[in-house]
C-alpha positions as CSV (number, residue, x, y, z in Angstrom):
1,X,177.5,2.2,258.8
2,X,180.0,-0.3,257.4
3,X,178.5,-3.3,258.9
4,X,179.8,-5.9,256.5
5,X,182.5,-8.2,257.7
6,X,186.2,-7.7,256.7
7,X,188.0,-10.9,256.9
8,X,191.9,-10.5,256.7
9,X,193.1,-14.0,257.3
10,X,196.7,-13.1,256.5
11,X,197.3,-9.8,257.9
12,X,200.8,-8.5,257.5
13,X,201.7,-8.6,261.2
14,X,200.7,-12.3,261.2
15,X,203.0,-13.2,258.5
16,X,206.5,-14.3,259.1
17,X,208.5,-12.1,256.9
18,X,211.6,-12.3,258.7
19,X,213.5,-14.3,256.2
20,X,211.9,-12.6,253.2
21,X,212.8,-9.2,254.4
22,X,216.3,-10.0,254.6
23,X,216.3,-11.5,251.1
24,X,218.7,-9.3,248.6
25,X,216.7,-7.0,246.2
26,X,218.3,-8.9,243.4
27,X,216.1,-11.9,243.9
28,X,214.4,-12.2,240.6
29,X,211.1,-13.0,242.3
30,X,211.3,-10.1,244.7
31,X,209.6,-7.6,242.5
32,X,206.4,-9.7,242.1
33,X,206.2,-11.5,245.5
34,X,202.7,-10.2,246.8
35,X,204.0,-10.1,250.3
36,X,206.7,-7.9,249.4
37,X,204.7,-5.8,247.0
38,X,202.2,-5.1,249.9
39,X,204.6,-4.6,252.7
40,X,207.6,-2.9,250.8
41,X,206.4,-1.5,247.5
42,X,209.6,0.5,247.1
43,X,211.8,-2.6,247.4
44,X,209.5,-4.5,245.0
45,X,209.7,-1.8,242.2
46,X,213.6,-1.4,242.7
47,X,214.0,-5.0,242.2
48,X,211.6,-5.2,239.4
49,X,213.2,-2.5,237.1
50,X,216.8,-3.8,237.3
51,X,219.0,-1.1,235.7
52,X,216.7,1.7,236.6
53,X,216.3,0.3,240.1
54,X,219.1,2.5,241.8
55,X,217.6,5.7,240.2
56,X,214.0,4.8,241.6
57,X,215.3,4.0,244.9
58,X,216.8,7.5,245.1
59,X,213.4,8.9,244.2
60,X,211.7,7.0,247.0
61,X,214.6,7.9,249.4
62,X,213.7,11.6,248.6
63,X,210.1,11.2,249.6
64,X,208.3,10.2,246.3
65,X,205.5,7.6,247.2
66,X,206.2,4.1,246.1
67,X,202.8,2.7,247.0
68,X,200.2,2.4,244.3
69,X,197.1,0.3,244.5
70,X,198.5,-2.4,246.7
71,X,196.5,-3.0,249.9
72,X,198.0,-1.3,253.0
73,X,198.8,-3.8,255.8
74,X,197.1,-3.0,259.0
75,X,200.5,-2.7,260.8
76,X,201.3,0.2,258.5
77,X,198.3,2.4,259.2
78,X,197.9,5.2,261.4
79,X,195.5,8.1,262.2
80,X,197.9,11.0,261.3
81,X,195.5,12.6,258.8
82,X,192.2,11.7,260.7
83,X,191.1,15.4,260.6
84,X,191.8,15.5,257.1
85,X,188.5,13.8,256.4
86,X,187.2,17.3,256.9
87,X,190.0,19.5,255.8
88,X,191.2,17.9,252.7
89,X,187.7,17.7,251.1
90,X,187.2,21.4,252.3
91,X,190.4,22.5,250.6
92,X,189.8,20.6,247.6
93,X,186.3,22.3,246.8
94,X,186.8,25.9,248.1
95,X,188.2,26.6,244.7
96,X,187.5,28.6,241.6
97,X,186.2,25.5,239.6
98,X,183.3,25.0,242.2
99,X,182.2,28.6,241.6
100,X,181.8,28.0,237.9
101,X,179.5,25.3,238.6
102,X,177.0,27.5,240.5
103,X,177.5,30.4,237.7
104,X,175.7,28.0,235.3
105,X,172.3,28.3,237.3
106,X,171.1,31.7,235.8
107,X,172.8,31.9,232.3
108,X,172.1,28.4,231.2
109,X,169.0,27.5,232.9
110,X,167.4,30.7,234.0
111,X,166.9,30.0,237.7
112,X,166.7,32.8,240.3
113,X,169.3,32.6,243.2
114,X,166.6,31.2,245.8
115,X,165.8,28.3,243.4
116,X,169.3,27.7,242.4
117,X,170.4,27.5,246.0
118,X,167.6,25.2,247.1
119,X,168.6,22.9,244.0
120,X,172.2,22.9,245.4
121,X,171.3,22.1,248.9
122,X,169.0,19.4,247.9
123,X,170.6,17.5,245.3
124,X,174.0,18.1,247.0
125,X,172.7,16.5,250.2
126,X,171.9,13.2,248.3
127,X,175.1,13.0,246.4
128,X,177.1,13.7,249.5
129,X,175.7,10.8,251.6
130,X,176.8,8.6,248.7
131,X,180.2,9.9,248.6
132,X,180.5,9.7,252.4
133,X,179.6,6.0,252.3
134,X,182.3,5.3,249.8
135,X,184.8,6.9,252.2
136,X,183.9,4.6,255.0
137,X,185.3,1.7,253.0
138,X,188.9,3.2,252.9
139,X,189.9,2.3,256.4
140,X,187.9,-0.9,256.5
141,X,189.7,-2.4,253.5
142,X,193.0,-0.5,253.2
143,X,192.2,-0.4,249.4
144,X,191.8,2.3,247.0
145,X,188.2,3.0,245.7
146,X,188.7,1.4,242.2
147,X,190.1,-1.9,243.8
148,X,187.3,-2.0,246.0
149,X,184.9,-2.3,243.0
150,X,186.4,-5.7,242.2
151,X,184.4,-7.1,245.2
152,X,181.1,-6.4,243.3
153,X,182.0,-6.2,239.7
154,X,185.0,-8.6,239.5
155,X,188.3,-7.8,237.8
156,X,186.9,-6.9,234.4
157,X,184.2,-4.9,235.8
158,X,186.5,-2.9,238.1
159,X,188.8,-2.2,235.0
160,X,185.7,-0.9,233.4
161,X,185.0,1.6,236.1
162,X,188.6,2.5,236.2
163,X,188.5,3.6,232.6
164,X,185.5,5.7,233.4
165,X,187.1,7.2,236.3
166,X,190.2,7.9,234.4
167,X,188.2,10.0,231.9
168,X,186.4,11.6,234.8
169,X,189.5,12.8,236.7
170,X,191.2,13.9,233.5
171,X,187.9,15.8,232.7
172,X,188.1,17.5,236.0
173,X,191.7,18.4,235.4
174,X,191.1,20.1,232.1
175,X,188.3,22.2,233.9
176,X,190.9,23.1,236.6
177,X,193.5,24.0,234.4
178,X,191.5,26.1,232.0
179,X,189.6,27.9,234.6
180,X,192.9,28.4,236.5
181,X,194.5,29.8,233.4
182,X,191.4,32.2,232.7
183,X,192.0,33.8,236.2
184,X,195.6,34.2,235.8
185,X,194.9,35.9,232.3
186,X,192.3,38.1,234.1
187,X,194.9,39.5,236.6
188,X,196.5,41.6,234.0
189,X,194.6,41.2,230.5
190,X,196.8,41.2,227.5
191,X,200.0,40.2,229.2
192,X,199.7,36.4,229.6
193,X,198.3,34.0,227.0
194,X,195.6,31.7,228.2
195,X,197.7,28.7,227.0
196,X,200.6,29.6,229.1
197,X,198.3,30.1,232.0
198,X,196.9,26.7,231.8
199,X,200.6,25.2,231.5
200,X,201.4,27.1,234.8
201,X,198.6,25.8,236.8
202,X,199.2,22.3,235.4
203,X,202.9,22.2,236.2
204,X,202.4,23.6,239.8
205,X,199.6,21.0,240.5
206,X,201.9,18.2,239.3
207,X,204.5,18.5,242.0
208,X,202.5,17.3,245.2
209,X,200.7,14.5,243.4
210,X,203.9,13.4,241.9
211,X,205.5,13.1,245.5
212,X,202.3,11.3,246.7
213,X,199.9,10.6,249.6
214,X,201.8,12.5,252.4
215,X,202.4,15.5,250.5
216,X,199.0,15.9,249.4
217,X,197.7,15.6,252.7
218,X,200.0,18.1,254.2
219,X,199.2,20.6,251.3
220,X,195.4,20.1,251.8
221,X,195.5,20.2,255.6
222,X,195.6,24.0,256.0
223,X,194.8,25.4,252.5
224,X,191.1,25.6,253.3
225,X,191.8,28.5,255.7
226,X,193.0,31.3,253.3
227,X,190.6,29.7,250.6
228,X,187.4,30.2,252.8
229,X,188.5,33.7,253.7
230,X,188.8,34.6,250.1
231,X,185.3,33.2,249.4
232,X,184.0,35.3,252.2
233,X,185.6,38.4,250.4
234,X,183.8,37.4,247.3
235,X,180.4,37.2,249.1
236,X,180.9,40.7,250.6
237,X,181.9,42.2,247.5
238,X,179.3,40.7,245.4
239,X,176.6,41.8,248.0
240,X,178.1,45.2,247.9
241,X,177.8,45.2,244.1
242,X,174.0,44.0,244.4
243,X,172.4,40.7,244.0
244,X,169.4,41.2,241.9
245,X,167.0,38.4,243.2
246,X,163.8,40.2,242.2
247,X,165.1,40.7,238.6
248,X,165.9,37.1,238.2
249,X,162.4,35.9,239.2
250,X,160.9,37.9,236.5
251,X,162.9,36.2,234.0
252,X,162.4,32.7,235.4
253,X,160.2,30.1,233.7
254,X,157.3,28.7,235.6
255,X,155.3,25.4,235.7
256,X,156.7,22.4,233.8
257,X,159.4,24.5,232.2
258,X,160.7,25.4,235.7
259,X,160.7,21.9,237.1
260,X,162.8,20.7,233.8
261,X,165.2,23.4,234.5
262,X,165.5,22.5,238.2
263,X,166.0,18.7,237.3
264,X,168.6,19.5,234.6
265,X,170.6,21.9,236.9
266,X,170.2,19.3,239.7
267,X,171.7,16.8,237.5
268,X,174.9,18.9,237.1
269,X,175.0,19.7,240.8
270,X,174.7,15.8,241.6
271,X,177.6,15.1,239.3
272,X,179.8,18.0,241.0
273,X,179.2,16.3,244.4
274,X,179.2,12.6,243.5
275,X,182.0,12.9,241.2
276,X,184.1,12.4,244.3
277,X,182.8,9.0,245.0
278,X,185.1,7.1,242.7
279,X,188.1,8.4,244.7
280,X,186.5,8.8,248.3
281,X,188.5,5.9,249.6
282,X,191.9,6.9,248.0
283,X,192.8,9.4,250.7
284,X,191.9,7.5,254.1
285,X,192.9,4.0,253.2
286,X,196.1,4.3,255.5
287,X,193.8,4.9,258.7
288,X,193.4,2.0,261.1
289,X,190.5,-0.5,260.3
290,X,189.0,0.1,263.6
291,X,188.4,3.8,262.8
292,X,184.8,4.5,263.4
293,X,182.7,4.4,260.1
294,X,180.3,6.8,261.5
295,X,183.0,9.4,262.3
296,X,184.5,8.9,258.8
297,X,181.0,9.3,257.3
298,X,180.2,12.4,259.2
299,X,183.4,14.1,258.7
300,X,183.4,13.4,254.9
301,X,179.8,14.9,254.8
302,X,180.8,18.1,256.5
303,X,184.1,18.5,254.5
304,X,182.2,18.3,251.2
305,X,178.7,19.5,251.7
306,X,179.5,22.9,253.6
307,X,182.1,24.2,251.2
308,X,180.4,23.1,248.0
309,X,177.2,24.4,248.8
310,X,178.9,27.8,250.0
311,X,180.9,28.1,247.0
312,X,178.3,27.0,244.2
313,X,175.7,29.4,245.7
314,X,178.3,32.1,245.6
315,X,178.6,31.3,241.8
316,X,174.9,31.6,241.5
317,X,174.8,34.8,243.4
318,X,177.4,36.6,241.4
319,X,175.6,36.1,238.1
320,X,172.6,37.8,239.6
321,X,174.4,41.0,239.8
322,X,172.6,43.2,237.2
323,X,175.3,45.8,236.5
324,X,176.2,45.6,232.8
325,X,179.9,45.6,233.7
326,X,179.6,42.5,235.3
327,X,177.6,40.9,232.7
328,X,180.0,41.8,230.1
329,X,182.9,40.5,232.3
330,X,181.3,37.0,232.3
331,X,180.6,37.2,228.7
332,X,184.0,38.0,227.8
333,X,186.0,36.3,230.2
334,X,183.8,33.5,231.6
335,X,184.0,32.7,235.3
336,X,187.5,34.1,235.7
337,X,186.5,37.4,234.2
338,X,183.4,37.7,236.4
339,X,185.5,37.0,239.4
340,X,188.1,39.6,238.3
341,X,185.2,42.2,238.0
342,X,183.9,41.4,241.6
343,X,187.4,42.0,242.9
344,X,188.0,45.2,240.8
345,X,187.1,47.7,243.5
346,X,190.2,46.5,245.5
347,X,192.4,47.4,242.8
348,X,196.0,45.8,243.4
349,X,194.6,43.9,246.5
350,X,192.0,42.5,244.0
351,X,194.6,41.2,241.7
352,X,196.4,39.6,244.6
353,X,193.2,37.7,245.7
354,X,192.5,36.7,242.1
355,X,195.9,35.1,242.0
356,X,195.2,33.1,245.0
357,X,191.8,32.0,243.4
358,X,193.5,31.0,240.3
359,X,196.0,28.9,242.2
360,X,193.2,27.5,244.4
361,X,192.5,25.1,241.5
362,X,195.8,23.5,242.4
363,X,194.0,21.9,245.5
364,X,191.5,20.4,243.4
365,X,193.6,19.3,240.5
366,X,196.0,17.7,242.9
367,X,193.7,15.0,243.8
368,X,192.5,14.6,240.3
369,X,195.9,13.8,239.0
370,X,196.8,11.5,241.9
371,X,193.8,9.4,241.6
372,X,193.9,9.3,237.8
373,X,197.3,7.7,238.2
374,X,195.8,5.1,240.6
375,X,193.0,4.4,238.4
376,X,195.3,3.6,235.6
377,X,197.1,1.1,237.8
378,X,193.7,-0.4,238.7
379,X,193.3,-1.5,235.0
380,X,195.3,-4.7,235.8
381,X,198.6,-6.1,236.8
382,X,200.7,-4.8,233.9
383,X,199.6,-1.4,234.8
384,X,200.0,-1.9,238.3
385,X,203.7,-2.9,237.9
386,X,204.6,0.5,236.5
387,X,205.2,3.0,239.3
388,X,202.3,5.4,240.1
389,X,204.4,8.6,239.6
390,X,205.0,7.6,235.9
391,X,201.2,7.5,235.3
392,X,200.8,10.8,237.2
393,X,203.2,12.4,234.6
394,X,201.2,10.9,231.7
395,X,198.0,12.4,233.1
396,X,199.6,15.6,233.6
397,X,200.6,15.6,229.9
398,X,197.1,14.4,228.7
399,X,195.0,17.1,230.5
400,X,197.3,20.0,229.9
401,X,197.5,19.3,226.0
402,X,193.5,18.8,226.2
403,X,193.2,22.1,228.2
404,X,195.3,24.0,225.8
405,X,193.4,22.6,222.8
406,X,189.8,23.0,224.2
407,X,190.3,26.3,226.1
408,X,187.8,28.1,223.8
409,X,185.0,25.9,224.7
410,X,185.1,25.7,228.4
411,X,181.2,26.4,229.2
412,X,180.1,23.5,226.7
413,X,182.7,21.1,228.2
414,X,181.7,22.0,231.7
415,X,178.0,21.4,231.3
416,X,178.2,18.1,229.3
417,X,181.0,16.7,231.2
418,X,179.2,17.3,234.6
419,X,175.9,15.9,233.6
420,X,177.3,12.6,232.0
421,X,179.7,12.4,235.2
422,X,176.4,12.2,237.3
423,X,175.0,9.3,235.1
424,X,177.8,6.8,235.8
425,X,178.7,7.7,239.4
426,X,175.3,7.2,240.5
427,X,174.9,3.5,239.3
428,X,178.5,3.0,240.3
429,X,177.7,3.9,244.0
430,X,174.4,1.9,243.9
431,X,176.2,-1.3,242.7
432,X,179.0,-0.9,245.5
433,X,176.3,0.0,248.1
434,X,174.0,-3.0,247.4
435,X,176.9,-5.2,247.4
436,X,178.0,-4.2,250.9
437,X,174.8,-4.0,252.6
438,X,172.8,-7.1,250.9
439,X,175.6,-9.5,250.1
440,X,178.7,-8.7,252.3
441,X,176.8,-7.9,255.6
442,X,177.1,-10.4,258.4
443,X,174.6,-13.0,257.7
444,X,174.3,-12.2,254.1
445,X,175.2,-14.6,251.1
446,X,179.0,-13.9,251.4
447,X,179.3,-12.8,254.9
448,X,181.9,-10.5,254.5
449,X,185.1,-9.4,252.3
450,X,188.1,-11.8,252.1
451,X,190.6,-8.9,251.6
452,X,193.5,-11.0,250.6
453,X,191.5,-11.7,247.4
454,X,191.9,-8.1,246.0
455,X,194.3,-9.1,243.3
456,X,193.1,-12.5,242.7
457,X,190.6,-12.8,239.7
458,X,190.1,-16.5,240.4
459,X,188.6,-15.6,243.9
460,X,186.9,-12.4,243.1
461,X,183.5,-12.4,241.6
462,X,183.2,-13.1,237.9
463,X,181.6,-9.5,237.6
464,X,178.7,-10.6,235.2
465,X,176.2,-9.0,237.7
466,X,178.0,-5.8,238.3
467,X,178.7,-5.4,234.6
468,X,175.1,-6.1,233.5
469,X,173.7,-3.8,236.3
470,X,175.9,-1.1,234.9
471,X,174.8,-1.6,231.4
472,X,171.3,-1.3,232.7
473,X,172.3,1.7,234.4
474,X,173.7,3.2,231.1
475,X,170.1,2.3,229.5
476,X,168.4,4.3,232.1
477,X,170.5,7.3,231.7
478,X,170.2,7.2,228.0
479,X,166.4,7.3,228.1
480,X,166.4,9.7,230.8
481,X,169.3,12.2,229.7
482,X,168.7,15.7,228.2
483,X,171.7,17.1,226.6
484,X,172.0,19.7,223.7
485,X,173.1,16.9,221.6
486,X,170.7,14.4,222.6
487,X,167.4,14.0,224.7
488,X,166.0,10.8,225.7
489,X,162.3,9.6,225.3
490,X,161.5,9.9,229.0
491,X,163.3,13.1,229.3
492,X,161.2,14.8,226.6
493,X,158.1,13.7,228.4
494,X,159.2,15.0,231.7
495,X,160.2,18.5,230.5
496,X,159.2,21.4,228.2
497,X,161.0,22.5,225.1
498,X,164.3,21.0,225.9
499,X,163.2,18.1,228.2
500,X,164.1,17.5,231.8
501,X,167.4,15.6,232.5
502,X,166.6,12.5,234.6
503,X,169.8,10.5,233.7
504,X,171.2,10.1,237.0
505,X,168.0,9.3,238.7
506,X,167.0,6.5,236.1
507,X,170.6,5.1,235.7
508,X,170.6,4.6,239.6
509,X,167.1,3.2,239.5
510,X,167.7,0.8,236.8
511,X,171.2,-0.5,238.2
512,X,169.4,-0.7,241.8
513,X,166.6,-2.9,240.6
514,X,168.6,-5.3,238.5
515,X,171.9,-5.9,240.6
516,X,170.5,-7.8,243.7
517,X,168.8,-10.6,241.5
518,X,171.7,-10.8,239.0
519,X,174.2,-11.0,241.8
520,X,172.1,-13.7,243.8
521,X,172.1,-15.7,240.5
522,X,176.0,-15.1,240.2
523,X,176.7,-16.1,243.8
524,X,174.3,-19.2,243.4
525,X,176.2,-20.7,240.3
526,X,179.7,-19.5,241.2
527,X,179.9,-19.3,244.8
528,X,181.7,-16.0,244.6
């Protein structure tokens, strides 16, 4: 799988840090010494912030993670969370937000349940393979995903992708808190304002990601068990209410119009899966470098593909229920209202399950917030010097305010955001993948990665090839996208009245064709 060479000529255990480790924290250079920053980030931060140092030191002593985007030395890694390559992703995606994506199939695109399920299974499989590949790079490099992009797109290109990922994670976070708030409101309508529900979900999801990596893994390790049981309850109650597959088929379009609907819904599905690619290495970078890439790939695939398919198809199935009470519940209360109606036969027990579903979004939002903070640090050294948990607080404030302000436009935000998300993550993965298998493979032009260069702009690629390939990817997405506010020329020709969304396919294709020759030229003239 990850066949490239990972050259770490100055691994932590090979360095003689005996003298440095005993140096007093008051040393003015300690906070910026790269060996100290990688090996003892807490000590570096305490030294860097002077008067605030003792307070920050107490936070770190209490268990708050000090490490940000710094590379994890091999001697400080272990396989403690090996099985979380399945369980974490399963917990993250067995949530109410995932149901809301499947719900779009019938009301927005007029697809019957069988067609919607086939679209989810096919487009999801493609995207999950891409995410699983990115996940294999975490143990091999000891780096976070946005830092890994520097080896293909340079320091500047990595910063550009970091900005896109910040917007992506904050967008996901807004969806999480709004939908979680809707579900809390639906527990006992009229008693809790939606704005208050949004704040509750935001605050509760802040705690684990503020503490950091270990707390996140501990929280996600077991959450998938009750959440999967809850999803089984919804499948059973929905089936009892009656999935009306035949009625949907009568309303479904045919021919060119149907293919356009499938492609457009498929773009949203692709985005919902591939949206995890920009953070896939963030949660296993502390595993040993010798960890099998095939095992990481397979476990990540299982942890993503099975739960997302199960839950998104559930969302599509629930909208096929023809009972007017269910239709009205969705119209009035969105996905939260629909799920509340499904659980209504259980009365008090149903309300308890609805609370669990509302809080399930915490599992999703925790990783959104944590990775958004890391992406801010990946913008450059000035941002990386600020402790990770501070950026976590900034992200929390941003998406909570945005959720309260935009809560009345959830459906529009969801459809537009997920489609656009699929565009950039598609060509992002293509660039990283081609760099890895073409130029960094053994026998390739570069022959591997010198991992010590991760924060050295003068030794990283200039990034011209990566940035230009990304621009070509944007061009492909623009001519192929089909949104309410814009339809590209190729999208118009491919579809019927509203066009067919080919944005992520063309974005990936344009980047895939242009990156190799551009990167060859960059290496030829610069040597890096």
